[in-house]
CHARMM-style PDB file with segment names, atoms N, HN, CA, C and O in Angstrom:
ATOM      1  N   MET     1      70.913 -65.517 -18.444  1.00  0.00      PROA
ATOM      2  CA  MET     1      70.529 -64.827 -19.659  1.00  0.00      PROA
ATOM      3  C   MET     1      71.512 -65.241 -20.754  1.00  0.00      PROA
ATOM      4  O   MET     1      72.727 -65.220 -20.560  1.00  0.00      PROA
ATOM      5  N   SER     2      70.965 -65.611 -21.894  1.00  0.00      PROA
ATOM      6  HN  SER     2      69.978 -65.627 -22.052  1.00  0.00      PROA
ATOM      7  CA  SER     2      71.825 -65.992 -23.018  1.00  0.00      PROA
ATOM      8  C   SER     2      72.358 -64.749 -23.727  1.00  0.00      PROA
ATOM      9  O   SER     2      71.891 -63.636 -23.484  1.00  0.00      PROA
ATOM     10  N   GLY     3      73.317 -64.946 -24.585  1.00  0.00      PROA
ATOM     11  HN  GLY     3      73.697 -65.850 -24.782  1.00  0.00      PROA
ATOM     12  CA  GLY     3      73.853 -63.841 -25.378  1.00  0.00      PROA
ATOM     13  C   GLY     3      72.805 -63.229 -26.284  1.00  0.00      PROA
ATOM     14  O   GLY     3      72.774 -62.014 -26.479  1.00  0.00      PROA
ATOM     15  N   ILE     4      71.935 -64.083 -26.845  1.00  0.00      PROA
ATOM     16  HN  ILE     4      71.960 -65.070 -26.686  1.00  0.00      PROA
ATOM     17  CA  ILE     4      70.863 -63.589 -27.703  1.00  0.00      PROA
ATOM     18  C   ILE     4      69.875 -62.757 -26.895  1.00  0.00      PROA
ATOM     19  O   ILE     4      69.423 -61.709 -27.356  1.00  0.00      PROA
ATOM     20  N   ASP     5      69.539 -63.213 -25.702  1.00  0.00      PROA
ATOM     21  HN  ASP     5      69.906 -64.064 -25.328  1.00  0.00      PROA
ATOM     22  CA  ASP     5      68.636 -62.437 -24.832  1.00  0.00      PROA
ATOM     23  C   ASP     5      69.257 -61.086 -24.489  1.00  0.00      PROA
ATOM     24  O   ASP     5      68.580 -60.058 -24.513  1.00  0.00      PROA
ATOM     25  N   PHE     6      70.548 -61.096 -24.171  1.00  0.00      PROA
ATOM     26  HN  PHE     6      71.099 -61.931 -24.152  1.00  0.00      PROA
ATOM     27  CA  PHE     6      71.233 -59.846 -23.838  1.00  0.00      PROA
ATOM     28  C   PHE     6      71.275 -58.913 -25.044  1.00  0.00      PROA
ATOM     29  O   PHE     6      71.048 -57.711 -24.910  1.00  0.00      PROA
ATOM     30  N   LEU     7      71.564 -59.465 -26.219  1.00  0.00      PROA
ATOM     31  HN  LEU     7      71.749 -60.441 -26.328  1.00  0.00      PROA
ATOM     32  CA  LEU     7      71.600 -58.651 -27.437  1.00  0.00      PROA
ATOM     33  C   LEU     7      70.240 -58.005 -27.681  1.00  0.00      PROA
ATOM     34  O   LEU     7      70.164 -56.818 -27.997  1.00  0.00      PROA
ATOM     35  N   ARG     8      69.175 -58.773 -27.538  1.00  0.00      PROA
ATOM     36  HN  ARG     8      69.237 -59.738 -27.281  1.00  0.00      PROA
ATOM     37  CA  ARG     8      67.819 -58.246 -27.724  1.00  0.00      PROA
ATOM     38  C   ARG     8      67.568 -57.087 -26.754  1.00  0.00      PROA
ATOM     39  O   ARG     8      67.019 -56.057 -27.145  1.00  0.00      PROA
ATOM     40  N   GLU     9      67.968 -57.255 -25.502  1.00  0.00      PROA
ATOM     41  HN  GLU     9      68.414 -58.092 -25.184  1.00  0.00      PROA
ATOM     42  CA  GLU     9      67.747 -56.233 -24.479  1.00  0.00      PROA
ATOM     43  C   GLU     9      68.571 -54.974 -24.746  1.00  0.00      PROA
ATOM     44  O   GLU     9      68.043 -53.864 -24.684  1.00  0.00      PROA
ATOM     45  N   ILE    10      69.850 -55.139 -25.040  1.00  0.00      PROA
ATOM     46  HN  ILE    10      70.279 -56.041 -25.091  1.00  0.00      PROA
ATOM     47  CA  ILE    10      70.718 -53.975 -25.244  1.00  0.00      PROA
ATOM     48  C   ILE    10      70.315 -53.192 -26.488  1.00  0.00      PROA
ATOM     49  O   ILE    10      70.383 -51.963 -26.496  1.00  0.00      PROA
ATOM     50  N   MET    11      69.895 -53.897 -27.540  1.00  0.00      PROA
ATOM     51  HN  MET    11      69.840 -54.895 -27.533  1.00  0.00      PROA
ATOM     52  CA  MET    11      69.497 -53.199 -28.766  1.00  0.00      PROA
ATOM     53  C   MET    11      68.180 -52.445 -28.570  1.00  0.00      PROA
ATOM     54  O   MET    11      67.954 -51.421 -29.215  1.00  0.00      PROA
ATOM     55  N   ALA    12      67.320 -52.934 -27.698  1.00  0.00      PROA
ATOM     56  HN  ALA    12      67.503 -53.766 -27.174  1.00  0.00      PROA
ATOM     57  CA  ALA    12      66.063 -52.236 -27.416  1.00  0.00      PROA
ATOM     58  C   ALA    12      66.304 -50.997 -26.565  1.00  0.00      PROA
ATOM     59  O   ALA    12      65.635 -49.979 -26.742  1.00  0.00      PROA
ATOM     60  N   GLU    13      67.259 -51.080 -25.642  1.00  0.00      PROA
ATOM     61  HN  GLU    13      67.803 -51.907 -25.498  1.00  0.00      PROA
ATOM     62  CA  GLU    13      67.502 -49.973 -24.712  1.00  0.00      PROA
ATOM     63  C   GLU    13      68.522 -48.964 -25.229  1.00  0.00      PROA
ATOM     64  O   GLU    13      68.347 -47.756 -25.067  1.00  0.00      PROA
ATOM     65  N   ARG    14      69.587 -49.465 -25.853  1.00  0.00      PROA
ATOM     66  HN  ARG    14      69.729 -50.446 -25.985  1.00  0.00      PROA
ATOM     67  CA  ARG    14      70.665 -48.580 -26.294  1.00  0.00      PROA
ATOM     68  C   ARG    14      71.399 -49.221 -27.471  1.00  0.00      PROA
ATOM     69  O   ARG    14      72.458 -49.822 -27.287  1.00  0.00      PROA
ATOM     70  N   PRO    15      70.843 -49.096 -28.685  1.00  0.00      PROA
ATOM     71  CA  PRO    15      71.457 -49.731 -29.856  1.00  0.00      PROA
ATOM     72  C   PRO    15      72.898 -49.272 -30.058  1.00  0.00      PROA
ATOM     73  O   PRO    15      73.222 -48.093 -29.914  1.00  0.00      PROA
ATOM     74  N   MET    16      73.744 -50.229 -30.393  1.00  0.00      PROA
ATOM     75  HN  MET    16      73.480 -51.186 -30.510  1.00  0.00      PROA
ATOM     76  CA  MET    16      75.150 -49.947 -30.648  1.00  0.00      PROA
ATOM     77  C   MET    16      75.721 -51.092 -31.478  1.00  0.00      PROA
ATOM     78  O   MET    16      75.125 -52.168 -31.513  1.00  0.00      PROA
ATOM     79  N   PRO    17      76.852 -50.895 -32.143  1.00  0.00      PROA
ATOM     80  CA  PRO    17      77.466 -51.997 -32.874  1.00  0.00      PROA
ATOM     81  C   PRO    17      77.895 -53.098 -31.905  1.00  0.00      PROA
ATOM     82  O   PRO    17      78.537 -52.817 -30.893  1.00  0.00      PROA
ATOM     83  N   VAL    18      77.547 -54.335 -32.208  1.00  0.00      PROA
ATOM     84  HN  VAL    18      77.026 -54.563 -33.030  1.00  0.00      PROA
ATOM     85  CA  VAL    18      77.852 -55.474 -31.345  1.00  0.00      PROA
ATOM     86  C   VAL    18      78.472 -56.579 -32.181  1.00  0.00      PROA
ATOM     87  O   VAL    18      77.972 -56.914 -33.255  1.00  0.00      PROA
ATOM     88  N   VAL    19      79.557 -57.140 -31.685  1.00  0.00      PROA
ATOM     89  HN  VAL    19      79.963 -56.868 -30.813  1.00  0.00      PROA
ATOM     90  CA  VAL    19      80.182 -58.307 -32.296  1.00  0.00      PROA
ATOM     91  C   VAL    19      79.928 -59.486 -31.366  1.00  0.00      PROA
ATOM     92  O   VAL    19      80.286 -59.443 -30.189  1.00  0.00      PROA
ATOM     93  N   MET    20      79.314 -60.529 -31.891  1.00  0.00      PROA
ATOM     94  HN  MET    20      79.024 -60.564 -32.848  1.00  0.00      PROA
ATOM     95  CA  MET    20      79.001 -61.725 -31.097  1.00  0.00      PROA
ATOM     96  C   MET    20      80.083 -62.774 -31.345  1.00  0.00      PROA
ATOM     97  O   MET    20      80.471 -63.017 -32.488  1.00  0.00      PROA
ATOM     98  N   LEU    21      80.565 -63.389 -30.273  1.00  0.00      PROA
ATOM     99  HN  LEU    21      80.250 -63.192 -29.345  1.00  0.00      PROA
ATOM    100  CA  LEU    21      81.557 -64.458 -30.354  1.00  0.00      PROA
ATOM    101  C   LEU    21      81.005 -65.703 -29.681  1.00  0.00      PROA
ATOM    102  O   LEU    21      80.360 -65.617 -28.637  1.00  0.00      PROA
ATOM    103  N   SER    22      81.259 -66.858 -30.280  1.00  0.00      PROA
ATOM    104  HN  SER    22      81.783 -66.928 -31.129  1.00  0.00      PROA
ATOM    105  CA  SER    22      80.835 -68.103 -29.678  1.00  0.00      PROA
ATOM    106  C   SER    22      81.715 -69.238 -30.193  1.00  0.00      PROA
ATOM    107  O   SER    22      82.020 -69.312 -31.383  1.00  0.00      PROA
ATOM    108  N   SER    23      82.109 -70.102 -29.299  1.00  0.00      PROA
ATOM    109  HN  SER    23      81.861 -70.042 -28.332  1.00  0.00      PROA
ATOM    110  CA  SER    23      82.851 -71.290 -29.702  1.00  0.00      PROA
ATOM    111  C   SER    23      81.899 -72.452 -29.955  1.00  0.00      PROA
ATOM    112  O   SER    23      82.325 -73.528 -30.373  1.00  0.00      PROA
ATOM    113  N   LEU    24      80.613 -72.236 -29.703  1.00  0.00      PROA
ATOM    114  HN  LEU    24      80.267 -71.362 -29.364  1.00  0.00      PROA
ATOM    115  CA  LEU    24      79.622 -73.308 -29.804  1.00  0.00      PROA
ATOM    116  C   LEU    24      78.801 -73.265 -31.088  1.00  0.00      PROA
ATOM    117  O   LEU    24      78.158 -74.258 -31.429  1.00  0.00      PROA
ATOM    118  N   THR    25      78.804 -72.151 -31.808  1.00  0.00      PROA
ATOM    119  HN  THR    25      79.327 -71.345 -31.532  1.00  0.00      PROA
ATOM    120  CA  THR    25      77.998 -72.049 -33.027  1.00  0.00      PROA
ATOM    121  C   THR    25      78.890 -71.813 -34.235  1.00  0.00      PROA
ATOM    122  O   THR    25      80.019 -71.337 -34.112  1.00  0.00      PROA
ATOM    123  N   GLN    26      78.368 -72.152 -35.394  1.00  0.00      PROA
ATOM    124  HN  GLN    26      77.451 -72.539 -35.494  1.00  0.00      PROA
ATOM    125  CA  GLN    26      79.080 -71.949 -36.650  1.00  0.00      PROA
ATOM    126  C   GLN    26      78.354 -70.897 -37.462  1.00  0.00      PROA
ATOM    127  O   GLN    26      77.166 -70.649 -37.255  1.00  0.00      PROA
ATOM    128  N   SER    27      79.080 -70.276 -38.394  1.00  0.00      PROA
ATOM    129  HN  SER    27      80.045 -70.478 -38.561  1.00  0.00      PROA
ATOM    130  CA  SER    27      78.480 -69.283 -39.274  1.00  0.00      PROA
ATOM    131  C   SER    27      77.312 -69.913 -40.030  1.00  0.00      PROA
ATOM    132  O   SER    27      77.425 -71.034 -40.526  1.00  0.00      PROA
ATOM    133  N   GLY    28      76.206 -69.205 -40.119  1.00  0.00      PROA
ATOM    134  HN  GLY    28      76.114 -68.294 -39.716  1.00  0.00      PROA
ATOM    135  CA  GLY    28      75.034 -69.711 -40.804  1.00  0.00      PROA
ATOM    136  C   GLY    28      74.101 -70.502 -39.903  1.00  0.00      PROA
ATOM    137  O   GLY    28      73.007 -70.885 -40.316  1.00  0.00      PROA
ATOM    138  N   ASN    29      74.531 -70.746 -38.678  1.00  0.00      PROA
ATOM    139  HN  ASN    29      75.421 -70.435 -38.343  1.00  0.00      PROA
ATOM    140  CA  ASN    29      73.713 -71.451 -37.691  1.00  0.00      PROA
ATOM    141  C   ASN    29      72.510 -70.593 -37.333  1.00  0.00      PROA
ATOM    142  O   ASN    29      72.562 -69.371 -37.471  1.00  0.00      PROA
ATOM    143  N   GLU    30      71.433 -71.208 -36.877  1.00  0.00      PROA
ATOM    144  HN  GLU    30      71.391 -72.200 -36.765  1.00  0.00      PROA
ATOM    145  CA  GLU    30      70.217 -70.486 -36.504  1.00  0.00      PROA
ATOM    146  C   GLU    30      70.494 -69.390 -35.475  1.00  0.00      PROA
ATOM    147  O   GLU    30      69.938 -68.296 -35.576  1.00  0.00      PROA
ATOM    148  N   VAL    31      71.339 -69.669 -34.493  1.00  0.00      PROA
ATOM    149  HN  VAL    31      71.790 -70.558 -34.411  1.00  0.00      PROA
ATOM    150  CA  VAL    31      71.654 -68.677 -33.457  1.00  0.00      PROA
ATOM    151  C   VAL    31      72.432 -67.507 -34.073  1.00  0.00      PROA
ATOM    152  O   VAL    31      72.182 -66.350 -33.736  1.00  0.00      PROA
ATOM    153  N   SER    32      73.367 -67.808 -34.969  1.00  0.00      PROA
ATOM    154  HN  SER    32      73.570 -68.748 -35.243  1.00  0.00      PROA
ATOM    155  CA  SER    32      74.124 -66.746 -35.638  1.00  0.00      PROA
ATOM    156  C   SER    32      73.196 -65.857 -36.459  1.00  0.00      PROA
ATOM    157  O   SER    32      73.308 -64.632 -36.422  1.00  0.00      PROA
ATOM    158  N   LEU    33      72.293 -66.469 -37.190  1.00  0.00      PROA
ATOM    159  HN  LEU    33      72.202 -67.464 -37.220  1.00  0.00      PROA
ATOM    160  CA  LEU    33      71.357 -65.705 -38.010  1.00  0.00      PROA
ATOM    161  C   LEU    33      70.438 -64.841 -37.141  1.00  0.00      PROA
ATOM    162  O   LEU    33      70.102 -63.721 -37.524  1.00  0.00      PROA
ATOM    163  N   LYS    34      70.035 -65.347 -35.991  1.00  0.00      PROA
ATOM    164  HN  LYS    34      70.308 -66.257 -35.680  1.00  0.00      PROA
ATOM    165  CA  LYS    34      69.201 -64.572 -35.068  1.00  0.00      PROA
ATOM    166  C   LYS    34      69.967 -63.354 -34.554  1.00  0.00      PROA
ATOM    167  O   LYS    34      69.396 -62.271 -34.431  1.00  0.00      PROA
ATOM    168  N   ALA    35      71.254 -63.523 -34.254  1.00  0.00      PROA
ATOM    169  HN  ALA    35      71.718 -64.403 -34.354  1.00  0.00      PROA
ATOM    170  CA  ALA    35      72.077 -62.401 -33.800  1.00  0.00      PROA
ATOM    171  C   ALA    35      72.140 -61.315 -34.854  1.00  0.00      PROA
ATOM    172  O   ALA    35      72.014 -60.134 -34.532  1.00  0.00      PROA
ATOM    173  N   TYR    36      72.334 -61.697 -36.116  1.00  0.00      PROA
ATOM    174  HN  TYR    36      72.436 -62.657 -36.378  1.00  0.00      PROA
ATOM    175  CA  TYR    36      72.331 -60.709 -37.216  1.00  0.00      PROA
ATOM    176  C   TYR    36      70.983 -60.026 -37.311  1.00  0.00      PROA
ATOM    177  O   TYR    36      70.913 -58.812 -37.498  1.00  0.00      PROA
ATOM    178  N   GLU    37      69.913 -60.794 -37.183  1.00  0.00      PROA
ATOM    179  HN  GLU    37      69.971 -61.781 -37.030  1.00  0.00      PROA
ATOM    180  CA  GLU    37      68.564 -60.251 -37.263  1.00  0.00      PROA
ATOM    181  C   GLU    37      68.320 -59.209 -36.172  1.00  0.00      PROA
ATOM    182  O   GLU    37      67.619 -58.222 -36.391  1.00  0.00      PROA
ATOM    183  N   LEU    38      68.908 -59.439 -34.988  1.00  0.00      PROA
ATOM    184  HN  LEU    38      69.478 -60.241 -34.809  1.00  0.00      PROA
ATOM    185  CA  LEU    38      68.720 -58.520 -33.862  1.00  0.00      PROA
ATOM    186  C   LEU    38      69.654 -57.312 -33.927  1.00  0.00      PROA
ATOM    187  O   LEU    38      69.510 -56.382 -33.134  1.00  0.00      PROA
ATOM    188  N   GLY    39      70.616 -57.314 -34.867  1.00  0.00      PROA
ATOM    189  HN  GLY    39      70.733 -58.070 -35.511  1.00  0.00      PROA
ATOM    190  CA  GLY    39      71.447 -56.139 -35.040  1.00  0.00      PROA
ATOM    191  C   GLY    39      72.939 -56.333 -34.866  1.00  0.00      PROA
ATOM    192  O   GLY    39      73.696 -55.371 -34.992  1.00  0.00      PROA
ATOM    193  N   ALA    40      73.385 -57.542 -34.581  1.00  0.00      PROA
ATOM    194  HN  ALA    40      72.771 -58.324 -34.479  1.00  0.00      PROA
ATOM    195  CA  ALA    40      74.834 -57.767 -34.474  1.00  0.00      PROA
ATOM    196  C   ALA    40      75.485 -57.466 -35.815  1.00  0.00      PROA
ATOM    197  O   ALA    40      74.904 -57.741 -36.865  1.00  0.00      PROA
ATOM    198  N   VAL    41      76.678 -56.906 -35.786  1.00  0.00      PROA
ATOM    199  HN  VAL    41      77.150 -56.683 -34.933  1.00  0.00      PROA
ATOM    200  CA  VAL    41      77.364 -56.540 -37.019  1.00  0.00      PROA
ATOM    201  C   VAL    41      78.360 -57.587 -37.477  1.00  0.00      PROA
ATOM    202  O   VAL    41      78.770 -57.570 -38.638  1.00  0.00      PROA
ATOM    203  N   GLU    42      78.752 -58.473 -36.628  1.00  0.00      PROA
ATOM    204  HN  GLU    42      78.419 -58.487 -35.685  1.00  0.00      PROA
ATOM    205  CA  GLU    42      79.720 -59.537 -36.959  1.00  0.00      PROA
ATOM    206  C   GLU    42      79.487 -60.712 -36.084  1.00  0.00      PROA
ATOM    207  OT1 GLU    42      80.191 -61.716 -36.198  1.00  0.00      PROA
TER     208      GLU     42
END
């Protein structure tokens, strides 16, 4: 399960503030934007 998949699942079941970290993506990247869209706060 990817981090995005996990974020989608956790926000559907029990929304909470989430900070996503990745050494593989940069700010403004499609994956970063998807995380914000799903509810990540940082």
